[in-house]
N, C-alpha and C positions, 0 to 999 in steps of 0.2 A: 288500656285498662285490663283486657283479657290476654294480653301478650300477642295480639294480632297486629302485624305491621302493615303499613301501606306500602305496596311494592313500587308505587310510582313516586314516593317521596325519597328525595336524595338524603343519604346519611351524611352528617357533617363529620369530617375527619379532622382530628387535631393535627396541626403541623408542628412537629417537635422542633424543627430547626428555627422556627420563629419565636419559640418560647424563650424568655430570658433565662440564661444559665448563670450560676454563681461564677464569679471571676476566676476562682481557682480551677473550676472545670474547664472554662474556656482556655485558660493558660495551658493546662495539661493537654488539651486537644490540639492547640497550635504547636506545642512542642512535639507531639507525635507526628503531626503533619510535616513539620520541618525535618524531622528525622527520616521519615519515609521519602521525602523529596531528595534528601542527601543520598539515600541508598539507591533510589531508582535510577539516577543518571549512570551509575556504574553498570548496572544491568542493561539499561537501554543503550548505553554506548557500545557494549559488547554485541548486543543484538543488531545495532545499526552497522557496526563493522562487518558482521557476518552477512547482513543484507547487501552491503556495498560490495563485498567480495563476490557474492553470488551474481550481482549485476555486472561486475567487471568480467566474470567468466562468461556470462551470456553475451556481452558485447564482443568479446574475443571470438566466440563461436560465430556470431553474426558476421564479423569481419571476414573470417575464413570462408563462410558460405558466400558472401558477397564477391570475394576474389574468385572463387570457383565459378560462380554464375557469370561474372564479368568475362572470364576467360572463354567460357562456352559461347557467350554472345559474340565475342570477337571472332571465334572460329566460324560461327554460323554466318556472320557478315562476310567473311572471306569466301566461304563456300557460295553464298548468293552472288557475289561479284563474279566468281569464276563461272557459275551457271549462266549469268547474264551475258558475259563475254562470249561464252560458247554459243548461246542462242543467237546473239547478235552476228557472230561470224558465220553461222550456218545459213542465215537467211539472205 
C-alpha cells in the first residue's frame, strides 16, 4: 500500500524459458544453436589437439626423468652391493 515490502517474503520470479514462445522464435533459436554447435567443434578440436600435444610433451619429459632416476637407482644398488661385500669381507 505504501511501498513497504516485507523482507521475509520471497519474490516470485518469472521463468522465461518455461513460457511458450511462438514457433517462429523457437525455430530461429534452434537454428542459431545448431549453427553454434557446428562452429564449436572446429574450435574445440583445435583446443583438444593443442591439449593433447601438451600432454604428449609432458609424458615425454616424464619418461626422460624416469630413465634418469632409474639409472641413478641402479648405480646406488651397485654401490650398496659393493659396500656390503666390503663390510662382509672385512669382518
